[in-house]
Structure formats: structure tokens, C-alpha cells
Residue, then its C-alpha position, 0 to 999 in steps of 0.5 A: m749638134n742635132p741634124r734635124l734642128s739644123a735642117l729645120r732652121i735652114s728650111f725655115l729661114y729659106l721659107i721666110a727669105a723666099t716669101l719676103w722675096v716673092w712678096l716684096s719683089d711683086q710689090w716693088l715691080q707693081n709700083v715701078l711698072h705700070d705697063p701690064a706687058s712689061l710687068a708680066r715680063a718682069l715677073e717672069l724674069k724675076k721667077y727665073g732669076f729667083l730659081a737661078l739664085t736659089f740654084l747657086v745658093l743650093f749648089f754652094l751649100l751642097c758642095r761645102h757639105f759634101r767636102r766636109q762629108d768627104a773630109a769626115f769620111a777620110a778622117l774616119a777611114d784613117k782612124e779605122q786603118r790606124l785602129s786596125r793596124v793597132f789591133e794587128v800589132v797588139e798581141d793582147g785579145i781585145w773584146d767588146w760585149d754588147l749587152e743589149t744584143q749579147r753579141v761580142y766583137y773579138s779582135p785578131g789578137y784574141a784569135n791568136l790568143i786562143g789559137l783560132p783562125l780569124e775567120h773562125l771567130s764569131d760574135d757569139l758569147l758562147l765562143w768564149e764561155q764554152r772554152l773556159h776551164p770547167e773549174d774556173r767557169a762558175r767563178i768567172l761568169a759570176l765575176h762578169q755578172d757582178c760587174i754588169q750588176g754594178l757590184r764592182t766598178r772594174l773587171e779584173c780576173v785570171y782564169r784558164i781558157r782552152h787553146g786551139d791545140g787543146s791545152y789550157r792557157w792562163v789569161r789575165s782579163r781586165g774590163r770596164l763597163t759602159r752605161g747609158e745616160d739612164g744608168r743602164p749597162l750597155r757594153l762591157t769592153g776589155v783586154n785579155r793577156d796570155i800570162t801562161h809563160q809569166r805564171s810558168n816563170e813565177d812557178h820556176l821562181r817559187q821552185a828556185a826559192a824553195v831550192f834556195e831555202a832547202t838545199q844543204e849547200g850554203l848560199l850567199v848573194t851580194d849586190a854588184r858592190g859586194v854587199i851581202v843581200h841574202t843568205n839561206p838557212s844552210f849558210s847559217r848552219i855551216t858558218g854559225y852566222s845568222a842572216e841578221d849578222v851578215l846582211g849589209g856586211e861584206p863576205s870578207l868577214l868570213k875570211s880565215g887569213r889562210q889565203d893571201a892577196a894573190f889568191y883573191q886577185h886570181m879569183w876576182t880576175a876569173l870572175h871579171e873575165n869568165g863570170v864564174w869561179s870555183g875552188e877550195i877556200w878556207n873560211r872561218r865560222k862564227s865560233g872561230e873554227v877555220y874550215p875548208q869549203w868548196q865554193h862556186i861563185r857566179a856573176v849575175r848580169n841583167e839583159e843589158g849585160e850590166l853586173t847586178h849580183y854575185v851568187a856564191v854556193f859552198s859546201d862544208l868540206s870538213s868531214l871529207k878533209r878529215s876522212q882524207h887525212e885519217l882514212d884510205f880505202l882499207a880504212h873504209h872497206d873490208p879487204l876480204t869482200g870489198l864491202p864497207n866496214r864498220l867505220l863507213l857503215r857508221e857514216r852511212i847510218d849517220q847520213a841516213l839518220a840525218r836524211a830521215e830527220r830532214e825529210q821526215g823519213g825512216g829506215a832500219l838497220l839489219s844486223i846479220d850473223l852467220d849461224h855456226f860459222k865457227h864450225i866451218n872454220d874449224s872443220l874446213g879451214h880458214n881458206i874455205g871460210d874466207q871463200l864462203i864469206r865472199a860468197v855470202a857477201e855476193r848473195l846478200e848483195s844480190c838481194l838488195d836494191e838502191r835503198c840498201s847499203l851492205a857492210r861487213l863488220g868483221g868475222d861472220e857479221f854483216a849489216v844492211v842499212l835500209e832507208s824506207q818509211q814502211p816497217h814491213h819493208a824491213s821484214s820483207l827484206a829480212q825474209r828475202l835474205l833468209e830465203a836467199m841463204s837457204a840455197p847451198f853454197e858451192v865452195n871449192e867443190q864442196t856443198i855448204y849449207m848456211s843459215v843466218s840470223l837477223g836483228v832489226s832496229l828501226f829509226p827513228e822509232d828505236a833510236r836517233n843516233v848511230d850507237h843506239l841503233m847498232q846496240h838495238a840491232d845487236a840486241a834484236l839479233f841476240q833475240a833471234k839467235a835465242s829463239g832458234r836461229n835461221l830467223y829474224a827479230f825486231y828490237t821490240p817484240e810487238l814489231t817482231a810479231r807484227a812483221r812476222s804475221h804480215v809476211q806469213v799472211e802474205s805468203a799464205l794468201r799467195h798460196a790461197l790464190d794458187h790453190d783456190e782457197l778464196r770463196l765468194y759470199f753474197q749479201p742481199v740488197h732489198d728495195l726498201a719500199t717493196g721489201r723485194m730482193v733486187g740484187v746482191e753484193s759480192l764479198v770475198r772470204w778466205q777458206h783457210p785449210q787450218k784456220g777455217l773461214i777468215a774475214p776480209g778485215e784480216f787479209i785485205p789490208v795485207a793484200e792491199e800493201s803487197g799488191l795481191i788485191t789486184a789479183i783478188d779483185a780480178w778473181v771476184l769480178e770473174q766469179a761474180c759474173r759467172q754466178m749471176r749468169q748461172w742464176l739468171n739461167a736458172g730463172i732467178h729474178l735479180d736486177f744486178i750483182a755488185v762487185n767492189v773495185s779496190s783503189r789499186l785496181f781502179g787506178r792501175g789502168g786496164l779495168e775497162e778491158r778486164v770488165a769487158l772480158a769478164l762479161e764476154q766470158s760469162g755471157l752476162e749482160p752489162h746492165h746486170l753488173e754493178l761496180e762499186v768504187t770508193e769515193s776516195a779512189v775517185m777523188e784521188n785523181f779525178d780527171q783519170a777517174l772520170e775518163l775511166l768511169c765514162q769508159l765503163r759507162l759505155l760498156g753498159v755496166h752500172l756504177a756506184i760510189d761506195d762509202f759516200g760521205t767518208g771522203y772529200s767530194s766536190l759537188m761540181r765533180l760529183k755531178r760530172m760523174p756518170v754514176h747511178k748510185l750513192k751508197i751511204d756508209q754503214g758508219f752513218v747508218a749505225g746511229l739511226p734513228d736516234d743520233s741526230e748527226d747520223a740522221a742529218i748526214a743520211c738525210a743529206v745524202i738521200a736528198l743529194g742523190q734524189s736531186m741529182g737523179l741517183q739512187v741511194v743505197a744504205e749499208g749496214i742496216e741491222r734493225p727495223d727502226q733503221a730501215a723504217f727511218l730510211l724508208t720514211h726519208a725516201c732511201d731507195f735500197g738497203q742491205g745489212y744483217w736485218y735483211g741477211a748476212p753474206q752467204p755462199a751462193e748455195v745457201l742463198l739460193a733458196q731466198l732468191p726471187r724467182g721470175t723472168a730474168 
């Protein structure tokens, strides 16, 4: 009902009634009373009577109106109280977004959901928007806009929002849009529910499912009636029955008949009373073979305590039973040294091969033979020989870690099983064993020098079964002995050469670090527009005393694998800062000196302290130092990398992304990085200007850098047409052999620009 129309209608009726009353009553009185005095008194009484009557009518109408108003207010207050109580009880966060005023109402439950006091909530939309997880923000804002614009009828999404304690909580948001009569969107109202615990439970369920499928133990699940509802792959591997063979059946089909009714009665009694039973049981495979199991059965109940399922976990005890019947400690171990013997070694190799196949791993078998041990036995006697064998076993065992297993095969033969995916781990272990054996042995007050020869066979590359692996290791051992003893050899000559080269380079590189054999070379960086040299990039070289100057490609990969790259990076950083300070003091006008930071040093931690120390010790201003970090190193652990880049930026140094375009960058992440430059990898420059794909990539990187306010440097410029192409497309800087090859500081000095630093 329209209040204005109602008021107008009542007023109009009142006007008509009052007019009729005044006119008709005056006419009647004039017709009835002819005496002027009486007529005057009657008209006066009529006037006051009319006022009294209208007063009574108005009083009655107002009383009824105020009674209805009070009732309406009471009902409204009661509804508000109920709604307020509901909001206080509901744990979900309720929100109401007024699209015209852009103000948002947040319920008390919403305050609890995001961990803020209720009084800290405002009606600002930014309260919600700024707490969205950075990776979810763009997607969620787009979904809300789609709903407002009518592209979707309802809003439903899942995202992360920052809690008051700083963590992020997962929420599920559902909303509905309200429109006006003209179709204009007015309000977006919704409910947010914290599903962090639910997602955690879902993750746990997925993990449990993965364990269920991957475990080597057989798993069998039945319902409360004992009907099989689920099995895992190991069940089929152990029993020979596929899932289709047993689903819908009962576990009794696995019975061997060895246990009597009393055994099963005891098992069911334990399950009913304790909810769990464990024990050894004999079952029958699909092939008919009877075999022992160690089985663990647990009853599963729901929240009301009602039995819902039984879960049985079992492992095949066949191998263990055979071992128990066939072998004792002496059958598995060497009585002289206590080490595993050949039989146990074969079992461990078999297990290692199975693990390697299952986990896509690998390893190696090292066959070890003492050089000229027969001479010790013949000259000093078997007693001394036995003592020497024990001492050798102890020294070999001291060189091994948890990945290795040592065995004595008999006489002067030993073997080591190493589980590792890296072939150079085997060569490093072999080298370590050779070095350990070089020290003399003190046996019965006699000093004995002993050396060993080793043969190495890798799995699964060289062999996938025990016999072949041992044969190949023996063949490699024969090769080592034939080559002069006191060394090791791989089953394949190529691997032997590669492993020895790796160890030799690593050893020589350690010597180079200790004896100042590294050299720093510098490659000019030019401004493409002016042609002026604006900086240099620091590059490490190795001045080998016999081989001469060694390029980085020959020793950097070894340094990265061995961890020496961290020490090399630190040396380059320190030397580059000192050299730049010397140039500036001599009046050289360079803007920066660039230093590459390896991914190992970048991800190790403490880089900002190392840089600050190098700057302090050299006296170099931070803006003259530019650190180059590869794209892949930054993206490997972006959150940690971003924090480190910000810390380096606070030091005042400049930052560049090296090899840009060769890795996988998220533009959303790239725009957050506090870097100054992008470096186009030389692989994209080599084909310029003729290769259309290289040209497109180079132009895209330049355009991307310009749009983000970053400078772009092109590496590997070797021809003038490459430089001209890059200049035409507004690339800022370039370096490469067209401008100058890397040179020592003293050679480059004559080319450096002079001026005021």
C-alpha cells in the first residue's frame, strides 16, 4: 500500500465530510431556527461540536495507528534479535555487498572466519580484496565481476584469504545477485565457509589412497558382513587374484585349510572384543601354492560406534620362512669379519634391484679385491692375514654411509652395494675407498701397506639381475687389475673414463681454489644507441699450470655437482668488487660490473650478507654492482627468491634476470620481482635477424621489458646486423664478440672509457 495515496484518500474524504457537515448543518439550522440569537448560539455550539467530534475521530485513528506501529516495531525488533542471534551462532561468514554504494556488511561470523575482532571490521570492500591470496586475487575478482555482469547466475568459488594470524585459510564462497525492477544489479549477498580443515582432510585421504595403492603390503577391505569391497595392487601381486576375481566374494576363498575352526574362532573373538587381531596365517594363492602371511586385521566403526568395515593388511612371509629354515647367522654372515656373506649380499642386491625398478632409481655394485694379499699370507702367516682382513673390513666400513652395504665374499674379496641414481657417486665412493686404503695398517706390531682394486657395475644400466650385475663387477675388477692395480674401473670404458675425469677435475679444482689458479675475465657491455661501453660482465677462467687456460664449460658443471661452485661464486664476487673499485679510483667511467650468481649460491641462504661484506671490504658503492640470477633459479622457489631479491634490492645493488626466455616464468610473478634488467639468452640472438622465431622471441622480450619499465640486454652479439636489428627494436644494451671478447683486466684497461666516476 502506498502511504501517500492512503493519506490523500483519507484527507479527501475528511474534506468532503467536513464540507457537507458545515453546509448541510447550516442550512438545516437556518430552516429550523428563525430567531437570530438562537441561530447564532446554535451555530457556535455546532462549531465546537464539530471540533469535539473530529477530535474524537482523530484520537481514535491515531491510537489505532500508534498501536499498529508499536506492534510493527516490536515484531521488527524481535526479527532483528532473532537474526542477530542467528548471525552469532552461525560460524559461516555472511556478507552483503551494496553495489551502488560499494559498501559491504560483514557478519560476526565473518570476523571469526578471518580472525579479526568484530570492532575492526569496516564496510570497505578493500578489507576483503586486500586479504585475498596473490595467486587467487585476479581469478576471484573476475568471477565476481562475471556474476555482477550477468555472465553467471550464481557465484560459487574456492580461494585463500589471509587470517589474522598471518596464515591463509581456504574458504568456499557462495553468493546470489539481487537486481532492481529495471534489471540493474543492486546487491551481491553471500556466505563464506572455512574449508581449510576439509581440504586438509581431503589431502590426507588422497595421501592415504596413494599409500593404499603403493604399499608393498597386501590390503583387503570388507564390509561389516565380510564381503570384499576393495583390494590394492599388492594384494593381486601376492595372492595372484585380480580385484575382479575377489570383489563381492568373501576372504574365505583364500583359506589354505591349515588352520582349524578354533584358530578362526579365536581371531573373531579378538576382533569383536578388541577391534584388532594380528598373527601369522597360512593362505593359498590362486596358483594353489600355500604360503605364510603376517596379517593385521582391524575393525572400523563410524562415529556412532557401529561396525562398518574390516581392513586386513598382510605381508608375504615366504622368503623369510625359507631363510629361517635354510640359514642361520653363519649362513648369512662371514665368521671372520661379521659382515654379510655372498648369500646375504645377493639378497640385498636383489632388494636394491627391486627398489630401483619400483622407484625408478639406481645404484652400483663395487667389487673389491686386495692387491697381492697372497704375499701377506705366505710371508707373515694366516693369523696375520686374518687380522689384516678384519682391519680392512673395519676401514672399508668406516667409509660408507646409510646408502651402502658392505659384504665379504671370501678370501680377500669384498663387495659394496650402493643405492644412488648418480653414477659419479659410485666413482666418488671408489676414490674414497682407494684413498682410505693408502694409509698403513698396524697389525700385531707390524706396519703393512695394502692397496685395493675395484670394479664397478651400475644398475639398471649394466644389469637388471643379480648374476649379471656380479659378473659385470668382476669383469670391471679384472680390467682394473690389468691396468696396474690400486685403481678402479667401470664395466664400460666410457663410464670409467668419465668417472675418472670427473674425480680428477674435482680434485684439481680444489687445488686451484687453494693455490689461486682462478682468473677473472671481463666482457664489455655497450649501450646500443650510443655505442658507449657502460659496464662489464665478470667471467671466471681457470689458469691450469699444465693445461693452460680452461674455459668454464669444462669445469663449472663439475663445480656445481661437487658444491665447489659456492666457493667460486664467492671468490668472483669479492674480486669483481675490488676490481671495479680500482677502476673507479683510476678515473674509469663505468656504470656497473655484473656478477653471475649460481643457483646453488642463490638458494643456499646468506647471499645478502656475503654481498654486503664484499661491498664493505672493497669500498664499492652498491649501485655499481649488478647481480645476474638465472630465470630457473628464481622460479625454483619463488617465494624464497622474491624475499632474497628484495633484501638485495634494499642493499642498493642492481638485479638482472639472466637467460630470460629459456625457463618458465609467470608474468604475475615477474612483475613482483624487484629487478632492473632482463637478459636475452644468446641462443635467441644467434639467429637474428633472419630466423623469424628468434626475431619474434627477441622482440617479445624487449617489448615485455619496456612495458614493465625494465632495461633489456642482449647476449652473444657477434655480427653488426644482429646489433642493428636489436637497436631498431629498442633493445638497450648488448654484449658479445662483436663488441669484445672476455679479457683480463690489464688487457681491457686500454679500452675502458675515461671520465668522472
